[in-house]
C-alpha positions as CSV (number, residue, x, y, z in Angstrom):
1,M,118.1,134.8,77.9
2,S,117.7,138.3,76.7
3,E,115.3,140.9,78.6
4,L,113.4,141.0,75.1
5,E,113.0,137.3,74.6
6,T,111.9,137.2,78.4
7,T,109.1,140.0,77.7
8,Q,107.9,137.9,74.7
9,R,107.5,134.8,76.1
10,P,104.0,133.8,76.8
11,S,102.7,132.5,80.2
12,W,102.8,128.9,80.6
13,W,99.1,128.4,80.7
14,K,99.1,130.2,77.2
15,R,101.3,127.7,75.8
16,S,99.8,125.3,73.5
17,D,101.0,122.2,75.3
18,A,99.9,123.5,78.8
19,K,96.5,124.0,77.2
20,K,96.7,120.3,76.0
21,A,97.8,118.9,79.4
22,I,95.1,120.7,81.1
23,F,92.4,119.5,78.7
24,L,93.6,115.9,79.0
25,W,93.9,116.6,82.8
26,V,90.1,117.2,83.0
27,I,89.5,114.6,80.9
28,F,91.4,111.9,82.8
29,T,90.3,113.0,86.0
30,A,86.8,112.2,85.0
31,I,87.5,108.7,83.4
32,I,89.8,107.6,86.3
33,G,87.4,108.8,89.0
34,Y,84.3,107.4,87.5
35,T,85.9,104.0,86.2
36,A,87.9,103.5,89.3
37,S,85.0,104.1,91.7
38,I,82.6,101.7,89.9
39,I,84.8,99.0,89.5
40,Q,86.2,99.1,92.9
41,S,82.6,99.2,94.6
42,R,81.6,96.5,92.4
43,A,84.4,94.4,93.2
44,M,83.6,94.7,97.0
45,G,80.2,92.9,96.4
46,S,76.7,93.6,97.7
47,P,76.9,95.1,101.1
48,A,75.0,93.2,104.0
49,S,75.4,95.9,106.8
50,E,75.7,99.7,106.9
51,N,79.1,99.1,107.9
52,M,80.1,98.0,104.6
53,S,77.9,100.6,102.5
54,N,79.8,103.3,104.5
55,T,83.2,101.6,103.5
56,I,81.9,101.5,99.6
57,N,81.1,105.0,99.9
58,M,84.2,106.0,101.5
59,V,86.3,104.3,98.8
60,K,84.3,106.1,96.3
61,I,85.1,109.6,98.2
62,F,88.6,108.8,98.4
63,T,89.0,107.5,94.7
64,W,87.4,110.9,93.4
65,A,89.4,112.8,95.8
66,A,92.7,111.2,94.5
67,A,91.5,111.1,90.7
68,P,93.0,114.6,90.1
69,V,96.6,113.4,91.0
70,A,96.1,110.2,88.7
71,G,95.0,112.6,85.9
72,L,97.5,115.2,86.2
73,V,99.9,112.5,86.0
74,A,98.5,110.2,83.0
75,A,98.0,114.0,81.3
76,L,101.6,115.0,81.6
77,T,102.7,111.6,80.4
78,I,100.7,111.6,77.4
79,T,101.5,115.3,76.3
80,T,105.3,114.7,76.7
81,L,105.3,111.4,74.7
82,L,103.4,112.7,71.8
83,G,104.1,116.2,71.7
84,Q,107.8,117.1,73.3
85,R,110.4,115.0,71.4
86,H,113.9,116.1,71.9
87,F,117.3,114.1,71.3
88,G,120.8,114.7,72.9
89,D,121.9,115.0,76.4
90,N,121.1,118.8,76.7
91,P,117.5,119.8,77.4
92,P,116.0,121.9,74.4
93,P,116.4,125.6,74.2
94,E,113.0,126.7,75.4
95,A,112.7,124.2,78.2
96,E,112.6,125.5,81.6
97,H,114.7,124.3,84.6
98,E,113.7,120.6,85.7
99,I,110.4,120.2,87.7
100,R,112.2,118.3,90.1
101,N,114.6,121.2,91.1
102,S,111.6,123.4,91.5
103,P,110.7,124.7,95.1
104,R,107.2,125.7,94.1
105,V,106.4,122.2,92.6
106,A,107.7,120.6,95.6
107,A,106.2,122.8,98.0
108,T,102.6,122.2,95.9
109,W,103.2,118.3,95.7
110,V,104.2,118.0,99.5
111,V,100.7,120.3,100.5
112,V,98.6,118.5,98.1
113,S,99.8,114.9,99.3
114,T,99.6,116.1,103.2
115,L,95.9,117.5,102.6
116,L,95.0,114.3,100.9
117,C,96.3,112.2,103.5
118,L,94.8,114.1,106.5
119,F,91.5,114.1,104.9
120,A,91.5,110.1,104.4
121,V,92.7,109.7,108.2
122,I,90.3,112.3,109.6
123,Y,87.2,111.1,107.3
124,G,88.0,107.6,108.2
125,M,88.4,108.1,111.7
126,V,85.2,110.0,112.0
127,L,83.0,107.6,109.9
128,V,84.3,104.6,112.4
129,Q,83.7,106.1,115.5
130,A,80.2,107.1,114.5
131,D,79.4,103.3,113.6
132,E,81.2,102.4,117.0
133,N,79.0,104.8,118.9
134,K,75.9,103.7,117.2
135,L,76.2,100.1,117.7
136,R,77.2,100.5,121.7
137,T,74.1,102.5,122.3
138,A,71.7,100.1,120.3
139,N,71.6,97.1,122.9
140,P,73.3,94.7,121.0
141,I,73.7,90.7,121.4
142,N,77.0,89.7,122.6
143,I,78.9,86.9,120.9
144,D,82.3,85.4,121.7
145,V,84.4,84.6,118.9
146,T,87.5,82.0,119.3
147,G,89.8,81.4,116.6
148,Q,92.4,78.4,116.4
149,Q,94.6,76.5,113.7
150,W,92.1,76.4,111.7
151,V,88.4,76.8,112.6
152,W,86.3,79.5,114.0
153,N,84.0,78.4,117.2
154,F,81.0,81.0,118.3
155,K,79.5,81.3,121.6
156,Y,76.1,83.2,122.1
157,V,76.6,84.7,125.4
158,D,73.2,86.4,125.7
159,N,71.3,82.7,124.4
160,G,72.3,80.8,127.1
161,G,75.6,80.0,125.7
162,A,74.5,78.3,122.6
163,Q,77.4,77.3,120.6
164,S,78.3,77.0,117.0
165,A,80.7,76.2,114.2
166,D,79.0,78.5,111.5
167,L,77.7,81.9,112.7
168,Y,74.2,82.6,113.0
169,L,72.6,86.1,113.3
170,P,69.2,87.8,113.2
171,V,68.6,90.4,110.7
172,N,68.5,94.3,111.5
173,K,69.7,93.2,115.2
174,P,72.9,95.0,116.2
175,V,75.6,92.3,117.4
176,L,79.2,92.9,119.3
177,F,81.8,90.3,118.9
178,H,84.3,89.6,121.6
179,V,87.1,88.1,119.5
180,T,90.3,86.3,120.8
181,S,92.4,83.3,119.8
182,T,93.7,79.9,121.6
183,D,97.1,79.8,119.7
184,V,98.3,82.1,116.9
185,M,97.1,85.5,115.6
186,H,94.3,85.0,113.3
187,S,92.2,87.9,112.0
188,F,88.2,87.7,112.2
189,W,86.5,89.2,108.8
190,I,83.0,89.0,107.6
191,V,83.5,90.0,104.1
192,Q,80.0,91.5,103.0
193,M,79.5,93.3,106.1
194,G,82.8,95.1,106.2
195,I,84.2,94.3,109.6
196,K,87.6,92.9,110.4
197,V,89.5,92.7,113.8
198,D,92.6,90.8,114.8
199,A,92.0,87.7,117.1
200,N,94.9,87.8,119.6
201,P,95.8,85.2,121.9
202,G,95.6,86.1,125.6
203,Y,93.5,89.2,124.6
204,V,89.8,90.3,123.7
205,T,89.2,92.5,120.9
206,E,86.1,94.0,119.9
207,T,84.1,94.7,116.7
208,G,80.4,94.9,115.7
209,T,77.9,95.6,113.1
210,T,74.3,95.3,112.2
211,P,73.3,92.7,109.3
212,N,70.4,94.4,107.2
213,K,70.1,91.5,104.4
214,I,68.8,87.8,104.8
215,G,71.4,85.5,103.2
216,V,74.8,83.3,103.4
217,Y,78.0,85.5,103.7
218,D,81.5,84.7,103.8
219,L,83.6,84.6,107.0
220,R,87.4,84.1,106.7
221,C,90.7,84.5,108.6
222,A,92.5,87.7,107.1
223,E,96.1,87.0,108.9
224,L,98.5,84.2,107.6
225,C,98.1,81.8,110.7
226,G,99.7,78.5,109.4
227,L,99.3,75.3,106.6
228,Y,95.5,75.7,106.4
229,H,95.0,79.4,106.6
230,A,93.4,79.5,103.3
231,Y,90.9,76.9,104.5
232,M,90.0,78.8,107.7
233,Q,86.3,79.8,106.3
234,K,83.0,79.7,107.6
235,K,79.4,80.9,106.6
236,V,77.5,83.5,108.3
237,H,73.6,83.0,108.3
238,V,71.6,86.0,108.6
239,V,68.0,85.0,109.2
240,S,64.8,86.5,110.5
241,Q,64.3,86.6,114.4
242,A,61.8,84.0,114.5
243,D,64.4,81.6,112.4
244,Y,67.1,82.6,114.8
245,D,65.1,82.0,118.0
246,A,64.3,78.6,116.9
247,W,67.8,77.8,115.8
248,V,68.9,79.1,119.2
249,Q,66.7,76.6,120.9
250,N,67.5,73.8,118.8
251,Q,71.4,74.5,119.7
252,G,70.3,74.2,123.6
253,G,69.9,77.8,124.2
254,N,67.2,80.1,125.0
255,A,65.6,82.7,122.6
Protein backbone atom coordinates (compact mmCIF):
# COMPACT_ATOMS: atom_id res chain seq x y z
CA MET A 1 0.00 0.00 0.00
CA SER A 2 1.40 3.39 -0.98
CA GLU A 3 2.08 6.21 1.45
CA LEU A 4 -0.68 8.28 -0.15
CA GLU A 5 -3.26 5.50 0.33
CA THR A 6 -2.17 5.13 3.95
CA THR A 7 -2.55 8.81 4.75
CA GLN A 8 -5.92 9.06 3.02
CA ARG A 9 -7.39 6.02 4.72
CA PRO A 10 -9.83 7.10 7.50
CA SER A 11 -9.39 5.98 11.08
CA TRP A 12 -11.22 2.78 11.87
CA TRP A 13 -13.83 4.48 14.06
CA LYS A 14 -14.76 6.81 11.18
CA ARG A 15 -15.57 3.99 8.78
CA SER A 16 -19.26 3.30 8.15
CA ASP A 17 -19.08 -0.37 9.12
CA ALA A 18 -17.34 0.49 12.38
CA LYS A 19 -20.00 3.09 13.21
CA LYS A 20 -22.72 0.50 12.56
CA ALA A 21 -20.95 -2.03 14.78
CA ILE A 22 -20.55 0.49 17.63
CA PHE A 23 -24.22 1.49 17.38
CA LEU A 24 -25.33 -2.15 17.43
CA TRP A 25 -22.92 -2.85 20.29
CA VAL A 26 -24.64 -0.29 22.51
CA ILE A 27 -28.10 -1.55 21.55
CA PHE A 28 -27.28 -5.24 22.03
CA THR A 29 -25.54 -4.57 25.35
CA ALA A 30 -28.65 -2.89 26.74
CA ILE A 31 -30.98 -5.58 25.39
CA ILE A 32 -28.86 -8.51 26.57
CA GLY A 33 -28.18 -7.00 30.00
CA TYR A 34 -31.80 -6.15 30.72
CA THR A 35 -33.41 -9.26 29.21
CA ALA A 36 -30.94 -11.77 30.63
CA SER A 37 -31.02 -10.29 34.14
CA ILE A 38 -34.82 -10.28 34.21
CA ILE A 39 -35.15 -13.82 32.85
CA GLN A 40 -32.57 -15.26 35.24
CA SER A 41 -33.94 -13.53 38.33
CA ARG A 42 -37.48 -14.72 37.56
CA ALA A 43 -36.25 -18.24 36.84
CA MET A 44 -34.62 -18.34 40.29
CA GLY A 45 -37.99 -17.77 41.93
CA SER A 46 -39.10 -15.65 44.85
CA PRO A 47 -36.37 -15.46 47.53
CA ALA A 48 -37.16 -16.74 51.02
CA SER A 49 -33.96 -15.51 52.69
CA GLU A 50 -31.43 -12.70 52.50
CA ASN A 51 -28.93 -15.21 51.07
CA MET A 52 -31.15 -15.80 48.07
CA SER A 53 -31.82 -12.08 47.59
CA ASN A 54 -28.07 -11.44 47.59
CA THR A 55 -27.55 -14.27 45.12
CA ILE A 56 -30.15 -12.87 42.73
CA ASN A 57 -28.60 -9.39 42.95
CA MET A 58 -25.15 -10.88 42.34
CA VAL A 59 -26.40 -12.69 39.23
CA LYS A 60 -27.86 -9.43 37.92
CA ILE A 61 -24.56 -7.61 38.48
CA PHE A 62 -22.55 -10.37 36.78
CA THR A 63 -24.99 -10.36 33.86
CA TRP A 64 -24.62 -6.62 33.30
CA ALA A 65 -20.84 -6.90 33.65
CA ALA A 66 -20.72 -9.56 30.93
CA ALA A 67 -23.35 -7.95 28.68
CA PRO A 68 -20.85 -5.70 26.81
CA VAL A 69 -18.84 -8.77 25.76
CA ALA A 70 -21.91 -10.57 24.46
CA GLY A 71 -23.13 -7.34 22.85
CA LEU A 72 -19.83 -6.84 21.04
CA VAL A 73 -19.87 -10.38 19.66
CA ALA A 74 -23.47 -9.98 18.49
CA ALA A 75 -22.75 -6.58 16.89
CA LEU A 76 -19.70 -7.82 14.99
CA THR A 77 -21.60 -10.90 13.84
CA ILE A 78 -24.57 -8.93 12.50
CA THR A 79 -22.35 -6.29 10.88
CA THR A 80 -20.25 -8.92 9.18
CA LEU A 81 -23.14 -11.03 7.95
CA LEU A 82 -25.16 -8.12 6.61
CA GLY A 83 -22.50 -5.71 5.40
CA GLN A 84 -19.26 -7.53 4.66
CA ARG A 85 -19.70 -9.89 1.72
CA HIS A 86 -16.72 -11.20 -0.15
CA PHE A 87 -16.19 -14.36 -2.19
CA GLY A 88 -12.94 -16.13 -2.89
CA ASP A 89 -9.99 -17.61 -1.08
CA ASN A 90 -8.20 -14.31 -0.43
CA PRO A 91 -9.34 -11.47 1.82
CA PRO A 92 -10.77 -8.34 0.17
CA PRO A 93 -8.25 -5.63 -0.77
CA GLU A 94 -9.48 -3.24 1.93
CA ALA A 95 -9.23 -5.81 4.73
CA GLU A 96 -6.67 -5.38 7.44
CA HIS A 97 -4.72 -8.28 8.94
CA GLU A 98 -6.76 -10.99 10.66
CA ILE A 99 -8.02 -10.16 14.12
CA ARG A 100 -6.77 -13.45 15.51
CA ASN A 101 -3.20 -12.43 14.59
CA SER A 102 -3.46 -8.98 16.18
CA PRO A 103 -1.41 -8.66 19.39
CA ARG A 104 -3.49 -5.68 20.51
CA VAL A 105 -6.79 -7.53 20.12
CA ALA A 106 -5.43 -10.61 21.89
CA ALA A 107 -4.02 -8.53 24.76
CA THR A 108 -7.27 -6.59 25.14
CA TRP A 109 -9.31 -9.80 25.20
CA VAL A 110 -7.06 -11.40 27.83
CA VAL A 111 -7.10 -8.29 30.05
CA VAL A 112 -10.88 -7.84 29.85
CA SER A 113 -11.54 -11.54 30.51
CA THR A 114 -9.15 -11.53 33.46
CA LEU A 115 -10.77 -8.46 35.00
CA LEU A 116 -14.24 -9.96 34.63
CA CYS A 117 -13.15 -13.21 36.28
CA LEU A 118 -11.40 -11.40 39.14
CA PHE A 119 -14.45 -9.23 39.68
CA ALA A 120 -16.72 -12.28 39.84
CA VAL A 121 -14.45 -14.20 42.22
CA ILE A 122 -13.65 -11.33 44.58
CA TYR A 123 -17.18 -9.95 44.72
CA GLY A 124 -18.63 -13.42 45.27
CA MET A 125 -16.16 -14.25 48.04
CA VAL A 126 -16.76 -10.93 49.81
CA LEU A 127 -20.52 -11.46 49.68
CA VAL A 128 -20.33 -15.04 50.94
CA GLN A 129 -17.96 -14.07 53.76
CA ALA A 130 -20.25 -11.23 54.83
CA ASP A 131 -23.22 -13.60 55.02
CA GLU A 132 -21.13 -16.11 56.98
CA ASN A 133 -19.94 -13.54 59.52
CA LYS A 134 -23.43 -12.15 60.00
CA LEU A 135 -24.83 -15.63 60.65
CA ARG A 136 -22.20 -16.73 63.18
CA THR A 137 -22.59 -13.59 65.28
CA ALA A 138 -26.37 -13.89 65.44
CA ASN A 139 -26.66 -16.81 67.92
CA PRO A 140 -28.27 -19.24 65.42
CA ILE A 141 -30.18 -22.40 66.27
CA ASN A 142 -28.28 -25.57 65.36
CA ILE A 143 -29.73 -28.41 63.31
CA ASP A 144 -27.94 -31.64 62.38
CA VAL A 145 -28.71 -32.77 58.83
CA THR A 146 -27.99 -36.35 57.75
CA GLY A 147 -28.34 -37.54 54.19
CA GLN A 148 -28.63 -41.17 53.17
CA GLN A 149 -29.96 -43.01 50.16
CA TRP A 150 -32.49 -41.52 49.61
CA VAL A 151 -33.86 -39.44 52.47
CA TRP A 152 -32.93 -36.51 54.71
CA ASN A 153 -33.12 -36.64 58.51
CA PHE A 154 -33.08 -33.61 60.80
CA LYS A 155 -32.14 -33.37 64.47
CA TYR A 156 -32.88 -30.15 66.35
CA VAL A 157 -29.90 -29.97 68.71
CA ASP A 158 -31.06 -26.86 70.58
CA ASN A 159 -34.59 -28.19 71.05
CA GLY A 160 -33.99 -31.29 73.11
CA GLY A 161 -32.87 -33.44 70.18
CA ALA A 162 -36.26 -33.50 68.45
CA GLN A 163 -36.15 -35.19 65.04
CA SER A 164 -38.19 -34.99 61.86
CA ALA A 165 -38.31 -36.07 58.23
CA ASP A 166 -39.46 -32.68 56.90
CA LEU A 167 -37.55 -29.57 57.94
CA TYR A 168 -39.24 -26.99 60.17
CA LEU A 169 -37.77 -23.52 60.77
CA PRO A 170 -38.95 -20.41 62.64
CA VAL A 171 -39.19 -17.27 60.53
CA ASN A 172 -36.57 -14.51 61.02
CA LYS A 173 -34.40 -16.78 63.18
CA PRO A 174 -30.83 -17.59 62.03
CA VAL A 175 -30.15 -21.30 61.65
CA LEU A 176 -26.86 -23.16 61.24
CA PHE A 177 -26.93 -26.58 59.55
CA HIS A 178 -24.34 -29.26 60.36
CA VAL A 179 -24.49 -31.54 57.34
CA THR A 180 -23.13 -35.08 56.90
CA SER A 181 -23.93 -38.39 55.17
CA THR A 182 -24.08 -42.02 56.20
CA ASP A 183 -23.28 -43.61 52.84
CA VAL A 184 -22.40 -41.69 49.66
CA MET A 185 -21.93 -38.02 48.84
CA HIS A 186 -25.12 -35.95 48.75
CA SER A 187 -25.71 -32.22 48.44
CA PHE A 188 -27.99 -30.29 50.81
CA TRP A 189 -29.83 -27.60 48.82
CA ILE A 190 -32.70 -25.39 49.98
CA VAL A 191 -33.68 -23.88 46.66
CA GLN A 192 -35.54 -20.69 47.59
CA MET A 193 -33.07 -19.84 50.38
CA GLY A 194 -30.00 -19.96 48.17
CA ILE A 195 -27.88 -22.30 50.30
CA LYS A 196 -26.19 -25.50 49.16
CA VAL A 197 -23.39 -27.58 50.66
CA ASP A 198 -22.05 -31.10 50.14
CA ALA A 199 -22.97 -33.86 52.57
CA ASN A 200 -19.84 -36.01 52.83
CA PRO A 201 -19.68 -39.38 54.62
CA GLY A 202 -17.45 -39.14 57.67
CA TYR A 203 -17.27 -35.32 57.63
CA VAL A 204 -19.45 -32.43 58.79
CA THR A 205 -19.90 -29.37 56.59
CA GLU A 206 -21.76 -26.27 57.62
CA THR A 207 -24.05 -23.74 56.00
CA GLY A 208 -26.70 -21.42 57.30
CA THR A 209 -29.34 -18.86 56.54
CA THR A 210 -32.12 -16.77 58.04
CA PRO A 211 -35.54 -17.57 56.51
CA ASN A 212 -37.50 -14.34 56.21
CA LYS A 213 -40.78 -15.47 54.67
CA ILE A 214 -43.39 -17.89 56.02
CA GLY A 215 -44.23 -20.66 53.57
CA VAL A 216 -43.32 -24.10 52.26
CA TYR A 217 -40.13 -24.45 50.21
CA ASP A 218 -38.12 -27.09 48.38
CA LEU A 219 -35.22 -29.12 49.73
CA ARG A 220 -33.35 -31.28 47.22
CA CYS A 221 -30.23 -33.34 46.83
CA ALA A 222 -28.03 -31.65 44.22
CA GLU A 223 -25.49 -34.47 43.85
CA LEU A 224 -26.11 -37.61 41.82
CA CYS A 225 -26.27 -40.20 44.59
CA GLY A 226 -27.80 -43.31 43.10
CA LEU A 227 -30.88 -44.80 41.50
CA TYR A 228 -33.48 -42.70 43.33
CA HIS A 229 -31.53 -39.46 43.48
CA ALA A 230 -34.34 -37.53 41.77
CA TYR A 231 -36.73 -38.52 44.56
CA MET A 232 -34.50 -37.32 47.39
CA GLN A 233 -36.64 -34.28 48.09
CA LYS A 234 -38.25 -32.85 51.19
CA LYS A 235 -40.25 -29.79 52.16
CA VAL A 236 -39.06 -26.92 54.31
CA HIS A 237 -41.80 -25.41 56.48
CA VAL A 238 -41.09 -21.87 57.67
CA VAL A 239 -43.53 -20.98 60.43
CA SER A 240 -43.98 -18.39 63.14
CA GLN A 241 -41.99 -18.74 66.36
CA ALA A 242 -45.12 -19.76 68.29
CA ASP A 243 -46.02 -22.44 65.75
CA TYR A 244 -42.43 -23.67 65.74
CA ASP A 245 -42.38 -23.98 69.54
CA ALA A 246 -45.66 -25.91 69.48
CA TRP A 247 -44.38 -28.21 66.73
CA VAL A 248 -41.14 -28.92 68.61
CA GLN A 249 -43.07 -29.90 71.74
CA ASN A 250 -45.29 -32.23 69.68
CA GLN A 251 -42.09 -33.87 68.42
CA GLY A 252 -40.97 -34.58 71.97
CA GLY A 253 -38.50 -31.69 72.20
CA ASN A 254 -38.51 -28.46 74.15
CA ALA A 255 -39.09 -24.94 72.85
